[in-house]
N, C-alpha and C positions, 0 to 999 in steps of 0.2 A: 504493500499500499504505499502511497505517496503523502508525504506531509506537506503543509503549506509552505514551509520553508524551502523545500525541494522545488517546488512550482514557481516560486518567486525568490531568487537569489538575494534580493535587497531586504527580505524579512529578517535577514541575520544581521542587519546593521541597525544600530541605534541612532547613529548620527554620521555626518561626514562634512568635510570642508574642502574647498579648492583653493589652494594657496600657492602662490609663486614667490620666488626667492631669487637673488641675483643669478642670472644665467638660465633660469627656467622657463622664462616666458614663451620659448618655442614650442615647449610641451603642450601648453594650454592653448595655444594657437591652433595646434593639430587637433586638440580635442574639440574646440569650437567648430573647426572646419568639417569634422566627422559629423557633428550633431546638425550642422547646416546643410549637410548633403543627403539627407534623407534617413539617416539612423535616428531612431526614436529613443528617448530615455525610457527606463522601465515605467510602466504605468503607475506604480506605487509611489513615484516621485512627483506626481501631479502633472496636469495638461500645461501648466505654465512653465514648467522647467526648461523647455526648448527656447522658449521666448526669453527667459532670463539669461540662458547662454549666450544668445545671440546679442542681447543688450550688453554683455561685457565688453564687447568690442567698442562700443560707444563710450561706455564708462572709463576705458583705458585712455582716452584722450584727455578726459578730465583729471584722472588720476595723474598722468604724466605731466600735465600742465601745473596742477596744484601741489603735488607732492614731489616735485623734481628737486629733492634734497639729496641727491646721491643714492647709493644702494639701500635697498630696504626689502622687507617681506611685505607681502600684500595678500590680505584675505579676499578672495573674490566672492566666496559664497560659504555659508555655514548653515547647515540644516539638521534637525533633529526629527525623528520620528515622532508623530503625534503622541503615540503611546509612551513615549519616554521624555516628552517634555516636562520640565519642572523637577526633573531627577538628576541635575547636574551633569548631563552629558555635554551640553553646549560649554559650560564652564570648563570641564574636563579637556575638551577639544581646544579651547582658547589657551589653557595652561600649557598644554603640549606645544603648540604653536608658538607661544610666547617664550618658552623654555629654549626652543630650537634657535629662535631669533636672538635671544640672549647670549647664546653660545657664539654667534656671529658678531654679536655687538651691534646688531642693527635694529632700528625702529620697525615697527609693524604699523602699516596703513590700512584702513578700510573705510568704506562709506555705508551708512545706514539711513533708514528713514523711520519715522515714528519714535515718539518720546519712550516707549517701553524698549526698543531696540537700543536706543542711545543709553538709556539708564543701565541696560544689561552690560554694554561694552565699558561704560564708565566704571562699573563694579569689577571689571577685568583689567583695570588700569589705563584704559584709553581717555583721551581728552579730545573734545571736539576743537579742531582748529580753524574751521570755516564752515559756514552753512551756505548751501547754494540752492537757489530755487530753479527747479527743471520744470519745463512746461511744453506742451505741444498744443496743436489747434484742437485735438479731440480728447484731451485728458486735462484734469485739474492740475494746478501747480503742486509739485511735490517737493518738499524741503528734504535735501540730502546733507547730512552731517559728515564732513570729512574728519576722520579721527585718526589720531597717532597714539601709539604707545612707545615711549622711549625705552631703550634697552635697560634692563637692571644691572647696575654694575657688578662686575665679577668679583671685585676685591671686597665685597660686603658680605660678611657671614650672618646668616640667619640663626637665631638662638631659639 
């Protein structure tokens, strides 16, 4: 007999993040090209997932313009399964990402919308550096908060 996790491999995942770091942008470009050429993300990720991937290209231009402060890590997307939300999965993912960036002594940049998302990332050590209003003819204005977390100094010991 088959279990639900064998029919949907994404059922095994509690959350995921798409992150780039210096030298890795080519890999994410390949992923976006794949998604835009007819490959569909698993249905459990939601119908808007493909649109979000396509929007990454547009957001890169803003990121590169507004966060052009040298090498950095960048969180493109973080997602947690609905059944796992509120259980610390997102915070765990961000701790891992930030720890890796700290090893490189590099800042982490990301963009968020919504006060709840902004508050979550502020609790993870990020600070809003700028707020940008994005608008289009067929959509209401969306406030995007450009956030940065500076690297934690290596020479400080936690007690």
